[in-house]
C-alpha atoms as a printed R data frame, in Angstrom:
    type eleno elety resid chain resno       x       y       z
1   ATOM     1    CA   UNK     A     1 112.530 -21.603  -1.660
2   ATOM     2    CA   UNK     A     2 110.686 -18.801   0.047
3   ATOM     3    CA   UNK     A     3 110.510 -18.293   3.786
4   ATOM     4    CA   UNK     A     4 107.672 -16.350   5.398
5   ATOM     5    CA   UNK     A     5 107.644 -15.035   8.946
6   ATOM     6    CA   UNK     A     6 104.441 -13.569  10.360
7   ATOM     7    CA   UNK     A     7 104.112 -11.300  13.362
8   ATOM     8    CA   UNK     A     8 101.624  -8.971  15.000
9   ATOM     9    CA   UNK     A     9  98.931 -11.293  16.300
10  ATOM    10    CA   UNK     A    10  97.531 -11.111  19.784
11  ATOM    11    CA   UNK     A    11  94.507 -10.500  21.964
12  ATOM    12    CA   UNK     A    12  92.353  -7.453  21.250
13  ATOM    13    CA   UNK     A    13  88.941  -6.266  22.370
14  ATOM    14    CA   UNK     A    14  86.032  -6.044  19.940
15  ATOM    15    CA   UNK     A    15  86.287  -2.852  17.927
16  ATOM    16    CA   UNK     A    16  90.049  -2.766  18.291
17  ATOM    17    CA   UNK     A    17  92.808  -2.933  15.703
18  ATOM    18    CA   UNK     A    18  95.841  -5.056  14.922
19  ATOM    19    CA   UNK     A    19  98.420  -5.018  12.160
20  ATOM    20    CA   UNK     A    20  99.909  -8.267  10.927
21  ATOM    21    CA   UNK     A    21 103.231  -8.381   9.108
22  ATOM    22    CA   UNK     A    22 104.654 -11.052   6.823
23  ATOM    23    CA   UNK     A    23 108.326 -10.816   5.910
24  ATOM    24    CA   UNK     A    24 109.487 -12.823   2.908
25  ATOM    25    CA   UNK     A    25 113.032 -14.013   2.227
26  ATOM    26    CA   UNK     A    26 114.752 -16.399  -0.138
27  ATOM    27    CA   UNK     A    27 113.677 -16.686  -3.781
28  ATOM    28    CA   UNK     A    28 111.348 -13.707  -3.603
29  ATOM    29    CA   UNK     A    29 111.823 -12.965  -7.317
30  ATOM    30    CA   UNK     A    30 109.521 -15.914  -8.003
31  ATOM    31    CA   UNK     A    31 106.601 -14.445  -6.035
32  ATOM    32    CA   UNK     A    32 103.779 -12.919  -8.077
33  ATOM    33    CA   UNK     A    33 101.116 -12.587  -5.393
34  ATOM    34    CA   UNK     A    34 100.732 -12.755  -1.642
35  ATOM    35    CA   UNK     A    35  97.776 -13.125   0.630
36  ATOM    36    CA   UNK     A    36  96.446 -13.583   4.108
37  ATOM    37    CA   UNK     A    37  94.299 -16.554   5.031
38  ATOM    38    CA   UNK     A    38  92.698 -17.506   8.314
39  ATOM    39    CA   UNK     A    39  91.460 -20.661   9.938
40  ATOM    40    CA   UNK     A    40  89.132 -20.730  12.903
41  ATOM    41    CA   UNK     A    41  88.679 -23.876  15.024
42  ATOM    42    CA   UNK     A    42  86.525 -26.407  13.205
43  ATOM    43    CA   UNK     A    43  86.434 -24.370  10.017
44  ATOM    44    CA   UNK     A    44  88.229 -24.473   6.695
45  ATOM    45    CA   UNK     A    45  91.037 -22.116   5.902
46  ATOM    46    CA   UNK     A    46  89.715 -19.124   3.967
47  ATOM    47    CA   UNK     A    47  91.185 -16.270   1.978
48  ATOM    48    CA   UNK     A    48  91.015 -12.952   3.813
49  ATOM    49    CA   UNK     A    49  92.872 -10.654   1.412
50  ATOM    50    CA   UNK     A    50  95.306 -10.855  -1.466
51  ATOM    51    CA   UNK     A    51  97.644  -8.527  -3.311
52  ATOM    52    CA   UNK     A    52  99.469  -9.016  -6.599
53  ATOM    53    CA   UNK     A    53 102.960  -7.836  -7.478
54  ATOM    54    CA   UNK     A    54 101.236  -5.044  -9.408
55  ATOM    55    CA   UNK     A    55  99.332  -3.914  -6.344
56  ATOM    56    CA   UNK     A    56  95.866  -5.218  -7.202
57  ATOM    57    CA   UNK     A    57  93.953  -6.277  -4.105
58  ATOM    58    CA   UNK     A    58  90.954  -8.420  -3.284
59  ATOM    59    CA   UNK     A    59  89.103  -9.069  -0.044
60  ATOM    60    CA   UNK     A    60  86.658 -11.503   1.463
61  ATOM    61    CA   UNK     A    61  83.218  -9.920   1.763
62  ATOM    62    CA   UNK     A    62  83.338 -10.365   5.531
63  ATOM    63    CA   UNK     A    63  86.329  -8.017   5.913
64  ATOM    64    CA   UNK     A    64  85.723  -5.422   3.195
65  ATOM    65    CA   UNK     A    65  85.865  -1.932   4.622
66  ATOM    66    CA   UNK     A    66  87.602  -3.136   7.809
67  ATOM    67    CA   UNK     A    67  90.838  -4.789   6.648
68  ATOM    68    CA   UNK     A    68  93.509  -3.400   4.336
69  ATOM    69    CA   UNK     A    69  96.312  -5.366   2.716
70  ATOM    70    CA   UNK     A    70  99.444  -3.562   1.599
71  ATOM    71    CA   UNK     A    71 103.039  -4.309   0.683
72  ATOM    72    CA   UNK     A    72 106.427  -2.691   1.095
73  ATOM    73    CA   UNK     A    73 108.565  -4.004  -1.731
74  ATOM    74    CA   UNK     A    74 111.738  -2.511  -0.299
75  ATOM    75    CA   UNK     A    75 111.241  -4.575   2.856
76  ATOM    76    CA   UNK     A    76 109.738  -7.628   1.121
77  ATOM    77    CA   UNK     A    77 106.904  -7.379   3.606
78  ATOM    78    CA   UNK     A    78 103.132  -7.609   3.326
79  ATOM    79    CA   UNK     A    79 100.843  -6.129   5.937
80  ATOM    80    CA   UNK     A    80  97.255  -6.693   6.993
81  ATOM    81    CA   UNK     A    81  95.747  -3.774   8.865
82  ATOM    82    CA   UNK     A    82  92.678  -4.998  10.725
83  ATOM    83    CA   UNK     A    83  90.254  -2.456  12.150
84  ATOM    84    CA   UNK     A    84  86.864  -2.770  13.837
85  ATOM    85    CA   UNK     A    85  87.690  -6.319  14.826
86  ATOM    86    CA   UNK     A    86  84.878  -8.678  15.719
87  ATOM    87    CA   UNK     A    87  84.872 -11.895  17.767
88  ATOM    88    CA   UNK     A    88  84.240 -13.804  14.541
89  ATOM    89    CA   UNK     A    89  87.621 -12.603  13.266
90  ATOM    90    CA   UNK     A    90  89.265 -14.865  15.847
91  ATOM    91    CA   UNK     A    91  91.481 -17.345  14.010
92  ATOM    92    CA   UNK     A    92  95.011 -18.314  13.159
93  ATOM    93    CA   UNK     A    93  96.120 -16.022  10.348
94  ATOM    94    CA   UNK     A    94  98.510 -17.368   7.725
95  ATOM    95    CA   UNK     A    95 100.544 -15.567   5.132
96  ATOM    96    CA   UNK     A    96 100.871 -17.196   1.731
97  ATOM    97    CA   UNK     A    97 103.166 -16.424  -1.179
98  ATOM    98    CA   UNK     A    98 102.290 -17.654  -4.654
99  ATOM    99    CA   UNK     A    99 105.421 -18.487  -6.587
100 ATOM   100    CA   UNK     A   100 105.836 -19.455 -10.226
101 ATOM   101    CA   UNK     A   101 106.088 -23.133  -9.341
102 ATOM   102    CA   UNK     A   102 104.373 -23.488  -5.955
103 ATOM   103    CA   UNK     A   103 102.854 -21.723  -2.970
104 ATOM   104    CA   UNK     A   104 104.532 -21.092   0.347
105 ATOM   105    CA   UNK     A   105 102.936 -20.742   3.781
106 ATOM   106    CA   UNK     A   106 104.021 -19.028   6.956
107 ATOM   107    CA   UNK     A   107 103.699 -20.618  10.373
108 ATOM   108    CA   UNK     A   108 100.609 -18.645  11.356
109 ATOM   109    CA   UNK     A   109  99.858 -16.095  14.039
110 ATOM   110    CA   UNK     A   110  96.937 -16.227  16.467
111 ATOM   111    CA   UNK     A   111  94.418 -13.386  16.523
112 ATOM   112    CA   UNK     A   112  91.885 -13.461  19.339
113 ATOM   113    CA   UNK     A   113  89.091 -10.886  19.570
114 ATOM   114    CA   UNK     A   114  87.448 -11.036  22.957
115 ATOM   115    CA   UNK     A   115  86.358  -8.810  25.808
């Protein structure tokens, strides 16, 4: 089992920044990739950014150049630095860990971009 705890969400004005954190514990040796997803009201959950154990990253087109995913292996933590936030970035953000046998989800953290 893998446990994921997200933090760092909140209310920010358009153009502002936030950094989300996702701390993993448990059977972390089984994790080969992690990612951030988001789900806005009435919309499907979508991939925002992902990072493999080797450090390869990928991003949704809508966040390229604004968001950066990174990981600190010593802390078993993945980060999502979000800059130049827009109202359309408002959503619940979820951390996901892909394990060798299944995926694991965090509880989600709310990000609201509004003036």
